C-alpha positions in Angstrom: 121.6 94.2 130.9 122.0 90.6 130.5 125.4 89.4 129.2 127.2 85.9 129.1 130.2 85.4 131.3 132.4 82.3 130.7 134.1 80.5 133.5 137.0 78.3 132.4 138.0 75.2 134.5 140.3 72.4 134.4 139.3 68.8 134.4 140.9 66.2 136.7 142.9 64.6 133.9 144.7 67.9 133.2 142.7 68.8 130.1 140.9 72.2 129.8 137.0 71.7 130.3 134.6 73.5 128.1 133.5 76.7 129.4 130.0 77.0 130.8 128.0 80.0 130.1 126.5 82.0 133.3 123.7 84.2 132.9 124.2 87.1 135.2 120.7 88.6 135.0 117.4 87.4 133.9 114.7 89.2 131.8 112.1 91.1 134.0 108.5 89.9 133.8 106.5 91.6 130.9 105.7 95.1 131.6 102.5 96.6 130.5 104.1 97.9 127.5 105.0 94.4 126.5 101.6 93.2 126.9 100.2 96.1 124.8 102.6 95.2 121.9 102.3 91.4 122.3 100.8 91.1 118.8 104.3 92.4 117.6 106.6 90.5 120.0 106.2 87.2 118.4 109.3 85.6 119.7 109.7 83.7 122.9 110.2 85.8 126.0 110.7 89.0 124.0 110.9 92.4 125.8 110.9 95.9 124.4 114.3 97.5 125.4 113.9 100.9 123.9 110.7 102.4 122.0 110.4 105.9 120.4 109.4 107.9 117.5 111.9 108.5 114.8 112.4 109.7 111.2 113.1 106.7 109.3 114.6 106.6 105.7 115.5 103.3 103.7 117.2 102.8 100.5 118.9 100.0 98.7 122.3 99.0 99.9 125.0 100.0 97.3 126.0 97.1 95.2 122.9 95.2 96.2 120.6 93.7 93.3 117.8 95.9 94.5 120.0 99.0 94.2 120.9 98.2 90.5 117.1 97.9 89.8 116.4 101.3 91.4 119.0 103.0 89.5 117.1 102.3 86.3 113.8 103.9 87.6 115.6 107.0 89.0 117.0 107.9 85.7 113.7 109.6 84.3 113.3 111.4 87.6 116.7 112.9 87.8 115.2 116.6 87.6 113.2 116.0 90.6 116.0 116.8 92.9 116.0 120.2 91.7 112.7 121.0 93.1 113.6 119.9 96.7 112.8 116.1 96.9 115.3 113.8 98.4 116.4 110.4 97.0 115.7 108.9 100.4 112.2 109.1 101.7 111.9 109.6 105.4 108.7 108.8 107.2 108.0 109.1 111.0 107.7 105.6 112.7 107.5 104.0 115.9 110.7 102.1 116.4 111.5 99.4 119.0 114.6 97.5 119.8 113.6 94.0 121.4 115.6 91.6 123.5 115.5 89.1 120.6 117.8 91.3 118.7 115.3 92.8 116.5 114.4 96.3 115.2 110.7 96.4 114.8 109.2 99.4 112.9 105.5 100.1 113.1 103.2 103.1 112.2 103.7 106.2 114.0 101.3 106.8 117.0 101.1 103.3 118.0 97.4 102.6 117.1 98.2 99.9 114.8 99.8 96.8 116.5 101.2 95.5 113.1 104.8 95.3 112.0 105.9 97.4 108.9 109.6 96.5 108.8 111.5 94.1 111.0 115.6 93.8 110.9 117.5 90.9 112.7 120.6 92.4 114.4 121.8 88.9 114.2 121.7 88.7 110.5 125.0 88.4 108.2 126.4 91.8 107.3 124.2 93.6 109.6 126.0 96.9 110.9 125.1 100.1 112.6 126.9 103.3 113.4 126.5 106.9 114.5 126.6 109.6 111.8 126.7 113.4 111.6 125.1 115.6 108.8 126.3 118.9 107.5 124.4 120.8 110.3 126.3 119.0 113.1 123.3 116.9 114.1 124.0 113.2 114.9 121.8 110.2 113.8 122.4 106.6 113.5 122.1 104.2 110.5 121.7 100.6 110.1 123.0 98.5 107.2 121.7 95.0 106.1 122.7 92.9 103.1 120.0 94.5 100.9 118.8 97.8 102.8 120.2 100.9 104.3 118.2 102.5 107.1 118.7 106.0 108.8 117.1 107.0 112.0 116.8 110.6 113.2 115.2 112.5 115.9 112.0 114.0 114.7 112.6 117.2 117.1 116.1 117.8 116.0 117.1 121.4 115.5 120.3 123.1 114.5 121.1 124.1 118.0 121.1 120.8 120.0 124.0 118.6 118.2 125.1 117.4 121.6 121.3 116.3 122.4 121.0 114.4 119.2 124.5 112.8 119.7 123.3 111.6 123.2 120.1 110.2 121.8 121.6 108.4 118.9 124.1 106.8 121.4 121.2 105.6 123.6 119.8 103.8 120.7 123.2 102.1 119.8 123.7 101.1 123.3 120.1 99.4 123.3 121.1 97.6 120.2 124.4 96.3 121.9 122.3 95.2 124.8 119.7 93.5 122.7 122.7 91.5 121.0 124.1 90.4 124.2 120.8 89.2 125.5 120.2 87.2 122.4 123.5 85.8 122.2 123.3 84.7 125.9 119.9 83.1 125.3 121.2 81.1 122.2 124.3 80.0 124.2 122.1 78.8 127.1 119.7 77.0 124.9 122.8 75.3 123.0 124.0 74.0 126.3 120.5 72.9 127.6 120.1 71.0 124.3 123.4 69.4 124.6 122.8 68.2 128.2 119.2 66.8 127.3 120.7 64.9 124.4 123.5 63.4 126.7 120.8 62.5 129.4 118.5 60.9 126.6 121.4 58.9 125.3 122.7 57.8 128.7 119.0 56.8 129.7 118.5 54.8 126.6 121.8 52.9 127.1 121.0 52.2 130.6 117.5 51.0 129.8 118.9 48.7 127.2 121.3 47.1 129.7 118.6 46.6 132.1 116.6 45.0 129.5 119.5 42.5 128.7 120.0 41.8 132.4 116.3 40.9 132.7 116.3 38.7 129.8 119.2 36.8 131.1 117.6 36.3 134.6 114.5 35.0 132.8 116.6 32.5 130.9 118.8 31.4 133.9 116.0 31.3 136.7 114.5 27.7 137.3 110.8 28.0 137.6 109.7 26.2 140.7 105.8 25.2 140.8 103.7 26.7 143.3 103.2 25.1 146.9 100.7 22.2 146.8 101.1 21.5 143.2 104.3 19.5 143.7 102.6 17.1 146.1 99.5 16.6 143.8 102.0 15.6 140.9 103.8 13.3 143.2 100.6 11.6 144.4 99.3 11.1 140.9 102.4 9.5 139.8 102.3 6.9 142.7 98.7 6.1 142.1 99.5 5.2 138.6 102.2 2.9 139.7 99.9 1.3 142.4 97.2 0.6 139.9 99.7 -1.0 137.4 101.2 -3.2 139.9 97.9 -4.4 141.6 98.4 -2.8 144.8 95.2 -0.9 144.8 92.7 -2.1 147.5 89.7 -4.1 146.4 86.4 -3.5 148.2 
């Protein structure tokens, strides 16, 4: 489990310093399962926290635009419920919870490494909870802004209510852990980005100051001619004066 712990400190001037996050644990190296599902794990350093076969049902969330559209299409089929069909279709799917706070749903069996449905646990209005049906069997559900998902154990029976409750709770624990890891990574990245920006700004200001000092040194420094060149110039000037004064020797 990866969580973010905040350590508050006090600055020397008496003001409260900004708390810095401390990552208690790091993600383990990719397992064979992670490598196998790499086509689906598209996020940076993404790991599978939990994977299993579940009966997944989906329907529009009440009061969403898609639910209003589906209400019109269900009117001609109102008699189909008398023949045993359900308004929510449930299909067996392979479900995984990842360290990037995603729920990825793929085809059952695991032969097709392709995402059918993806849900971000960090999305606005994303909620999850454990439910119980009329038979006392537990399952868990997930609500987004547009969709309502239900997840049930495919091997549930009328006699294992406690087992289904424990299984549903394991999935909810994995979801909470996924959110903690993703929030920790986001917080760490924000601090790293701010530190890098500060270093870039301080580096650019110091280099500009160095350039200013160099230009000032160049303007204020008197350039002395190289050794030997100064004596040559003096001799040249003296010979000109001698020739004008008629002091040059005649042979």
